[in-house]
N, C-alpha and C positions, 0 to 999 in steps of 0.2 A: 644417374645411370648411364654409363656409356652405352654407345651402340656400335660395338664393333663388328665389322661385316667381314665373314671368313666363311669360305665352303670346305666343311670338313670331311666330306664325302671321299675325297681323294686327295691324299696328302700329295701327290706328285703334281698335280693341277690345283693346288688349294690357292685361294685369291688371298694374296697378302692383306693382313687386319687393317682396318683403316676406320677410323672414328667419323660417324656421319655429322655429329653436331660441331666437332672442331672444322672439319672441311667445309660446312656450311658457314661458319662463323668467319672462316679465314677469305672465302671466295668472295662473301658479301663485303668484307672488309675491303679485299683489293678492289672490287667494282667500286666502293665507296673512293677509294683512293684515287682510282680512276678519274671519278667526277672531278675530284679535288684537282687533279693536275689541269684537266680540260679548263676548269673555272680560271684558275689562276693564268693560264695560257692565254684564254680569249681576252682578259682584263688587261695582261700586259702587252698585247700587240699595238695599242696606241702608243704607249710608252716607247717599245721598240721602235716604232717607226720614227718617231721623235728623235730619238737617242743616235739612230743610226743615220737620220737624215735620208729617208727612204721615200722615194715617191709612192702613192697609192697604187699605181699601175704596176710597178715592179713589185711592190708586196704581194698584191693580188694574184700576180701570174706566179710568185714563189710559193705562194700558198696551196697552190695545186699540187706540190709536192707531197702535202700530207695524205690526201686522199688516195694520189695515185700509189705513193709508197704502200699505204694500208690494202689497197686492192690487190696488188701484185704480190704481198705478204698472204694474204687470203687465199689467193690462187695458188700459192706454193703450199697450202697447209697440209694436205694429203702427204707430200713428201716429208714437210717438217715432222710430222707424227710416226714417221717411219724411226726417227732418231731420237725423238724427245717425247715426254709425256705430259700430262696437265701441268705438274709441279713445274717442270723446267721451261715450259712455254709461258708460265705465268711468271715465273721469275726474271727471265730475258725480257719480258713486256713491263715490269716494274723496273728494271734496270734502265731501260729506253725511257721511260717517263720521266724517272729521276734524273737521267743524263739530259733530257730536255730542258728541265728546270734549270739544271747546272750550266747549262749551254747559254740560256737567256741571261745568265747571272754574269757570265764571263766573258761574252762575246762582245767585241767592239767594232765588227766588221761584218758586211752583208754574207760572208761565207760562214758565218757562224750561225747566222739565222737559217741560212740554207739546210745546215747541219742539224738544226734543231727541228726544222720542219720533217727531214727525213726520220729523226728519233721519234717525232711525234706519231707520224704514219706507222712506223713499224711497233711502237709500244702499244698503240692503241689498237692494232689488229691482232696483236699476240694476245694481249689481256683481254680483249673480246672474246677470241677464240677459246681461250683458257677456262675464263670464267662460265661463260654460256655454257660451253661442255660440262663443266661440273655441274652447274644447276640443272642441266638436263638428266644428269645421273643421279642427281638428289631427288628430282620427280620421279625417275623410274623405279628407284629404290624405295625411297620413303613414301611414295603414293599419294604425294600432295602438291599442288600448284606453288612454285616459289618463284616464279620469273618475274611477275608483276611486282612483286613486293622488292627483288632484288633491282630492277630497274629504277623503282622509286628511291632506292637508297642511292643509286648512281646519280639521280637527279638532284638528290639531297646534298650530295657532295659538291655538286657545280654550283648550286645555290649558295651554300656557306662559304665555299673558296672564292665565289666571286664576289659576293659582299664583303668577304674579311680582306681580300686582296685589294678591293676598291678602296675601302675604309683605310687601310694601312698607308696605301698611296696617297690618298686625299689628305691623310695627316703628316705628310713629309718623308714617308719611308721611301727611299729608293727602290724602285720595282726590282731591281737584281738583288737586294736582301730579302724581299719579299719573295722571290722565287726560291732562294736558298733557304729560308724559313720553312715553305712547304715541303720543300725535297726532304729537310731534316724530318719532317713530320710523318714522311712517308716511309722513312727508314725501318722502324720496327716491324712494320706489315711485310716488308721485304724480308727480315731476318725470319719472322714466324715461317714464312714459307719455306725455308730451308729444313723446318723441325718438323711441321705436320705431315702425316702420310696422306696420302690420295688414294682414290680408286683407280685401277689398272684401265687402260685404254685398249683398243683394238681386240676386243673378245670376238669369238664366233658369232654370227647371226643366228639367231634362232630360225628353226625350220618353219614356222608361220609367223610372218610380220604383219602388223595391221596395215589397213589400207592398200593392199596389194604390193608392198614393197619387194623387190627381189632379194633373195636369201645371200647371194654370193657376198664374200667377204671384202672383196676389194671393189669399193664404190668409189664414186667421184662426182663431180656435179653434174655430168652428163648422164650418168645413170640415174641419180636423184630426180632429173628432171623428167624421166620417164613415168614419174610416180605422178598421179593426178593431185593428191592432195598436196606434196611438195610444190607442184606448179603453181597451184591456186595461192598459198601462203608467201610463197617466195614473190609473185606479183604484188600481193598485197604489201609485204616489207617494203618494195621499191614506192609503193603510193605513201606509205606511212612516212618513210625517210624523206620523201620529196618534199612533203609538208614541212617537216621538222628543219630541213635543210633552207627552205625559203625564209623560214622565220629567223633564224638563225643569222643569217646572212643579210636579210633586207629589213627586217622589222624597224630597226632604229633609223635607216634610210627612209622608209615609208612614212614613219611619225613626223620626222624632221622634215623631209622636202615637200611630202604632199599635204601634210596638216599645218606645216609651219609652225611646228612646236619647238621649244628649247629640247635639244639633245638629252637633257636629262630625262627627259619624258620617253624619249625611245628607249633608253637604257633600262628604264623602269619598265616599260611594256615587255621586254625581252627578259628581265629578272622575273617579272609575274609568270610569265609565260613557262619559265622553267621550274618555278614554284608549283604552278597549276599542274604541269607535267608530273611531278612527284606525288601530287594530291590525286590525279587521274589515275595513276599507276596503283595506288593503293585501294582505290574506288574499283578498278577494273579487276583486282583480284577478288574482291566480293561478288561482281557481275558474273564472272567466269563461273564460280563456285555455285551461285544463286540461279542464274538464268541461262548459262551454257555460252559455250564459243559464240554461236551464231547471232544471239541477241546482243553480246557484247560488241561485236563488229558492227552490226546494224546501229546500235546506239552511238559509235565512234562515227560512222559514216554520215549520219543525220548531223550531228554536230558539227563535223568537220566541214561538210557541204554549207551548212548554216552561216558559219564564222566567215567562210572565204566569200559568201554573199554579201555578209555585213561589211567586209573590208573591200570589195568592190565598190559598194556605194559611198564609203568614205564620207558619211554622213557629219560625223562629229569625232572630236579627240577622245573623249571618254567612251563613245560608242565602239571606237576602234580598238581602244583598250581592253574593252570587254570582249570585243571578238577574239582578241590574241588569247584572253584569259580563257574562254570557251573553246577555243582550238587546242589550247595545251591540255586540257581535261579531256576533250574528246579523241585527240589522237594518240594520247599517252599510251594506252593499252594495245595498240595495233601490233607494234613489233614484239612486245614480249609474249602476247598470245599467240602470234604467228610461230615464233621459235617453240612454243610450247607443243603446239599443234605438230610442227615439224619433227620433234622429237619420236613422235609415233610412227615414223616412216622408217626409220633404221634404230631402233632402241640401243643395239649394242655398237652402234657406229656413230654416236653423238658427237664425236670430235669433229668427225667430217661433215655431219650435217650442220652443227654450230659455224664452222668455217664457211660452209656453202651459203649459209642463211646471211652471213656478213657481207659476202658479196655484192648484194644489191645494194646494201646499207651505203658502203663506200662509192660504189657507182653512182649512186642516187646524189650523193653530196658532190660530185663532180660536176654532173650534168644539170641537175635541176636549177641551182641558183644561176648559172648562166643562162639557162633556156628562159627563167624569168627575167633576167636583165634585158635580154634581146627582145622578148615580147613587150616589156615595159618601154623600150626605146621606140618601139613600133606603134604602141599605143599609149598607155600611162601606167603608172605604178598600181593604180587600184584595179584596173582593168586586167592587168596581168595576173591578179587573184583569182582569175577564172582557173588557173592550174590547181589551186586548192579546191575549188569547188569540183572539179573533174575527178580529183583524187578522193575525194569523199565519196562521190557517186560510184567511182570505181569499187570502192573497198565495199559498198552498199551491195552492188550488182554481185561480187563475188562471193559474198557471205551467203547469197541465196544458191550458191551451187551446191552439187550433189556432194563432192568431197568434204565440204564443211560439214554438211549434214551428217554424213557418215562419221566423220570426227567428233561431232556432238554426241552421238549415240554412243561412241566407244568410251566416251569420257563419262559419260552418265551410267555405263554399265556398273554392276555391282562388282567391288574388289573380291579377289579370292577369298575364302574363308581363312580367318586368323588360326594360326596353330598355337597361339599362346607363347611362342619363341620370339624373342626380341632380336634375333638375329636373323638378318635378311643374307641371302646367298647370290651369287652372281648370277645373271644369265648365262646359260650355256648351250 
């Protein structure tokens, strides 16, 4: 049975029909393909450096283009949504990610690499914005939490593509053909995006919004930051992404240099971290449903701080690998749970909320790995893991705040009585 959504009370303002199930599947698949692109890209960098004969310093500096372009795109999201809807933002994002893989395949000069970084930043920000907005719409209209599962799907795409691309390259396939192969795999989802109808965006804000949000329709990051709940989950997102970015950039170096282990162990540690992120997000969906938002955050905080403390000790290779696994499970639920909570601030402006919540994610990916590097230069790789401990403690402290308690009570409140009609209407 389909679940088409349309408000039939006023034909002049009727919402165009759209299928909840179809949009859920399509957006989830787009997010999976986003993970596919990131995994292939991450594996390909080492081959790109070798093929283009680049220095590590040049590559590291050029790589800043990715998060910087992504951050600038997110800051312009409010303006972008004046001209485009969920569908077209997602389409342009997928085109940019496919273009990234194509550019990796055809480029034989560092200029092509710079273009690839720009496309990666643009595509990541647009797909992040479009899919997270739709996930928030799905939660608001369907009445069930889907953010953790969608992020688990994204992590699964990264794990599958990283392992697949690595295996194909190790078997002798040129990384350029690997990039082309995965670009072709992404094609059908792009085509489906032109066909499936999406929910509308930029509806009028309801008169009463949860957690003290303001009712004006024209909102942006500055106005959202006036809301206590949004401020708390915004900072929590910074802390969660800070931990993820440290692992993504420094885990292989930590294992290789500090523990004097073969680089394959460092690669395995990162792959296992990504896998446990996927598992952690699936577990966290159950935790939020069973124990509530606050307890989910507290469990994440304890696990993150403990894993950071173990890595500060650097006692043993396998204990360090275990710490990365624990960190993956612990930190996995922070960002998706923050997004779910943020959706309560302005339910009919989820597009703007989603983009605003992605701003700290990209900013953290710029700042935190750099801060970790400078701190490790001043101390050591393991001592610098105090940043992870601090992030865990910060999440725990914020989880005890009043806005999180109020969000927990709102989430636990009984849903409005069902009318027996499977058709849901837009908020007006």
